[in-house]
C-alpha positions in Angstrom: -75.8 -194.2 -37.1 -77.1 -197.9 -38.1 -74.1 -200.8 -38.5 -75.6 -201.0 -42.1 -75.8 -197.4 -43.3 -72.4 -197.1 -42.3 -71.0 -200.0 -44.1 -73.0 -198.9 -47.1 -71.7 -195.2 -46.9 -68.1 -196.9 -46.7 -68.7 -199.2 -50.0 -70.1 -196.0 -51.7 -66.8 -193.6 -50.6 -65.1 -194.0 -53.8 -68.2 -193.4 -55.7 -69.2 -190.0 -53.8 -65.7 -188.8 -54.0 -65.5 -189.3 -57.3 -68.5 -187.9 -58.4 -68.5 -185.1 -56.2 -64.7 -183.7 -57.1 -66.3 -184.3 -60.7 -69.4 -182.1 -60.3 -67.2 -179.9 -58.2 -64.5 -179.5 -61.2 -67.6 -179.2 -63.6 -69.3 -176.0 -61.9 -66.5 -174.3 -61.1 -64.9 -174.6 -64.9 -68.3 -173.4 -66.4 -69.7 -170.6 -63.8 -65.9 -169.2 -64.0 -66.3 -168.9 -68.2 -69.0 -166.3 -66.8 -66.7 -163.8 -65.9 -64.8 -163.5 -69.3 -68.0 -163.5 -71.1 -68.9 -160.4 -69.6 -67.0 -158.3 -71.5 -69.0 -158.8 -74.5 -72.6 -159.9 -73.0 -74.1 -159.1 -76.6 -71.6 -161.2 -79.3 -71.9 -163.9 -76.5 -75.5 -164.1 -76.3 -75.7 -164.0 -80.1 -73.4 -166.6 -80.8 -74.7 -168.9 -78.0 -78.2 -168.9 -79.9 -77.3 -169.4 -83.1 -74.9 -172.4 -82.0 -78.0 -174.2 -81.2 -81.0 -175.2 -83.6 -84.0 -174.4 -82.0 -85.4 -177.8 -81.0 -81.6 -178.1 -79.4 -82.4 -174.4 -77.3 -85.7 -175.5 -76.1 -83.9 -178.6 -74.2 -80.9 -176.3 -73.0 -83.9 -174.3 -71.6 -84.2 -171.7 -74.5 -81.2 -169.7 -73.7 -82.8 -166.0 -74.8 -81.3 -164.9 -71.2 -78.1 -166.3 -71.4 -76.3 -163.5 -71.3 -77.7 -163.0 -67.5 -75.8 -164.6 -64.4 -79.2 -166.1 -63.9 -79.9 -167.3 -67.2 -76.2 -168.5 -67.0 -76.5 -170.7 -64.2 -79.8 -172.2 -64.8 -78.5 -173.0 -68.8 -75.1 -174.5 -67.2 -75.8 -175.8 -64.0 -79.4 -176.6 -63.4 -81.2 -177.3 -66.7 -79.4 -180.2 -68.5 -75.7 -181.2 -68.0 -76.1 -180.7 -64.2 -79.1 -182.6 -63.8 -78.0 -185.3 -65.9 -74.3 -186.1 -64.0 -75.9 -185.8 -60.6 -78.8 -188.2 -62.1 -76.3 -190.4 -63.6 -74.4 -190.7 -60.0 -77.5 -191.5 -58.0 -78.5 -194.0 -60.3 -75.3 -196.2 -59.7 -75.6 -195.7 -56.3 -78.9 -196.9 -56.1 -77.8 -199.7 -58.5 -75.2 -201.0 -55.7 -77.8 -200.7 -53.2 -80.1 -204.2 -53.8 -79.5 -205.1 -58.3 -75.6 -205.6 -58.0 -75.0 -207.3 -54.8 -78.2 -210.2 -55.6 -76.3 -210.5 -58.9 -72.5 -211.1 -57.5 -74.5 -213.5 -55.0 -73.4 -211.8 -51.9 -77.2 -210.2 -51.4 -78.0 -213.9 -50.1 -75.4 -214.3 -47.5 -76.5 -210.8 -46.3 -80.1 -211.7 -45.8 -78.3 -214.4 -43.8 -77.9 -212.4 -40.9 -80.4 -211.0 -38.6 -81.5 -208.5 -40.6 -85.4 -208.8 -42.0 -85.6 -207.3 -45.6 -88.0 -203.9 -44.7 -84.5 -203.1 -42.1 -82.3 -203.6 -45.3 -83.9 -201.9 -47.8 -84.3 -198.7 -45.7 -81.1 -198.7 -44.2 -79.7 -199.1 -47.5 -81.9 -196.2 -49.2 -80.9 -194.1 -45.9 -77.0 -194.7 -47.0 -78.2 -193.6 -50.3 -79.7 -190.6 -49.9 -77.4 -189.3 -46.9 -74.3 -189.9 -49.5 -76.8 -187.9 -52.6 -77.1 -185.5 -49.5 -73.1 -185.0 -49.0 -72.7 -184.4 -52.5 -75.8 -181.5 -52.8 -73.8 -179.9 -49.7 -70.3 -179.8 -51.2 -71.6 -178.9 -54.7 -73.8 -176.3 -53.2 -71.1 -174.4 -51.4 -68.7 -174.5 -55.0 -71.7 -173.4 -57.1 -72.5 -170.4 -54.1 -68.8 -169.3 -54.3 -67.8 -169.7 -58.1 -71.2 -167.6 -58.9 -70.1 -164.8 -56.2 -66.4 -165.4 -57.6 -68.3 -164.6 -60.8 -70.3 -161.7 -60.2 -73.3 -163.2 -61.5 -75.2 -161.7 -58.9 -77.3 -164.5 -58.1 -79.0 -164.4 -54.5 -78.3 -167.2 -52.3 -81.4 -168.0 -51.6 -82.4 -169.0 -55.1 -79.4 -170.9 -56.0 -80.1 -172.7 -52.7 -83.6 -173.2 -53.6 -82.6 -174.5 -57.1 -80.0 -177.1 -55.5 -82.7 -178.4 -53.2 -84.7 -179.1 -56.1 -81.9 -181.4 -58.2 -80.9 -183.2 -54.9 -84.8 -184.1 -54.8 -84.7 -185.1 -58.2 -82.1 -187.0 -58.1 -83.2 -188.8 -55.2 -86.0 -190.0 -57.0 -84.0 -191.3 -59.5 -81.9 -193.1 -56.9 -84.7 -194.7 -55.4 -86.4 -195.4 -58.6 -83.6 -197.3 -59.6 -83.8 -198.6 -55.9 -87.2 -199.8 -56.4 -86.5 -201.5 -59.6 -83.3 -203.6 -58.9 -85.7 -204.6 -55.6 -88.4 -205.6 -57.6 -86.1 -207.9 -60.0 -82.8 -207.7 -59.1 -80.9 -207.1 -62.3 -79.0 -204.1 -63.1 -79.7 -203.3 -66.7 -83.3 -203.5 -66.0 -83.2 -200.8 -63.3 -80.3 -198.7 -65.4 -83.1 -199.3 -68.6 -86.1 -198.1 -66.7 -84.1 -194.6 -65.0 -82.5 -193.7 -68.0 -85.5 -194.0 -70.4 -87.8 -192.5 -67.8 -84.9 -189.7 -67.0 -84.4 -189.1 -71.1 -87.7 -189.4 -72.1 -89.5 -187.1 -69.3 -86.8 -184.1 -69.9 -87.4 -184.2 -74.0 -91.1 -184.3 -72.8 -91.0 -181.3 -70.2 -89.0 -178.7 -72.5 -90.8 -179.9 -75.9 -93.9 -180.0 -74.7 -93.9 -176.6 -74.2 -94.4 -176.1 -77.8 -95.4 -179.3 -78.7 -99.4 -179.5 -77.6 -99.5 -183.3 -78.5 -97.3 -183.8 -75.7 -97.8 -181.2 -72.9 -100.2 -183.4 -71.3 -97.7 -186.5 -70.7 -95.3 -182.8 -68.7 -97.7 -183.8 -65.5 -96.2 -187.6 -65.5 -92.5 -186.9 -65.3 -90.4 -186.0 -62.4 -88.5 -183.5 -64.6 -91.7 -181.4 -65.0 -91.6 -180.3 -61.4 -87.8 -179.8 -61.0 -87.6 -176.9 -63.8 -91.3 -175.7 -64.0 -91.3 -173.7 -60.6 -88.0 -171.8 -62.0 -86.6 -171.5 -58.5 -83.5 -169.3 -59.7 -85.8 -167.0 -61.3 -89.0 -167.2 -58.7 -87.5 -168.3 -55.4 -88.8 -171.8 -53.7 -91.8 -173.5 -55.6 -92.9 -175.7 -52.4 -95.9 -177.6 -54.0 -93.6 -178.9 -56.8 -91.0 -180.0 -54.5 -93.6 -181.8 -52.4 -95.2 -183.6 -55.6 -90.8 -185.0 -55.9 -91.0 -186.2 -52.5 -94.2 -187.3 -51.9 -93.2 -189.7 -55.4 -90.0 -191.0 -54.0 -92.0 -191.9 -50.9 -94.0 -193.8 -52.9 -91.0 -195.9 -55.0 -89.6 -196.2 -51.4 -93.2 -198.0 -50.6 -93.1 -199.8 -53.3 -89.8 -201.2 -52.9 -89.8 -202.3 -50.1 -93.5 -204.3 -50.6 -91.8 -206.2 -54.1 -88.5 -207.0 -52.0 -90.4 -208.6 -49.4 -92.2 -211.0 -51.6 -89.7 -211.9 -54.3 -87.5 -214.8 -54.0 -84.2 -213.3 -54.1 -81.0 -214.8 -56.3 -84.1 -216.4 -58.4 
């Protein structure tokens, strides 16, 4: 493993451990509720639907089948809260790759070492991707184990497909944050861009299914390519995941071009 990748992972260690523990606790706690819910699924389903108004139900994925193992796992782990928490992790780590050290005036010192900007950015991104992959693998084990223990009856292959999509989504947003940091060197700008794109994209994707005026915007958000294939229900949406990978690659190339042409520290 390259020295800079290893060093960056060491810098991320506490954050990665903290986010992994937090995500695992979230998944384990909420998935375990399903077992008690199944004692009276009809009542629970009616209460869950009545608790949320129509627009909020759309944001939660409709919740029409929340009394089933697949519907509950989708609503709790893969629709809103799970992606939100994991994306926050990715954005924070992506911001620490370039923007944070530049604001702290340590990036200029790093660039005085015998390492070019391209290699620096690529190895920082590699550490980001490996860190997020580690979190994804651990949370996958927890999600699959907890759902099995709760008797949800969701095949592991479908959970793996959904979790892979979740990893690709957060890798996109982590790369987006790194890209904006590479272009501007400011954490607040990177956070704002990632936050607005993420929140607006989620609203457009969920509300655009029933609002024709914004339906065309769904194709512009990465959330569409994460949610639209419904992997927990239908299996692997290879085309959608390929779009996410390609979009991430474009962001990475953009980051390389922007970082090489900009004066650091200005």
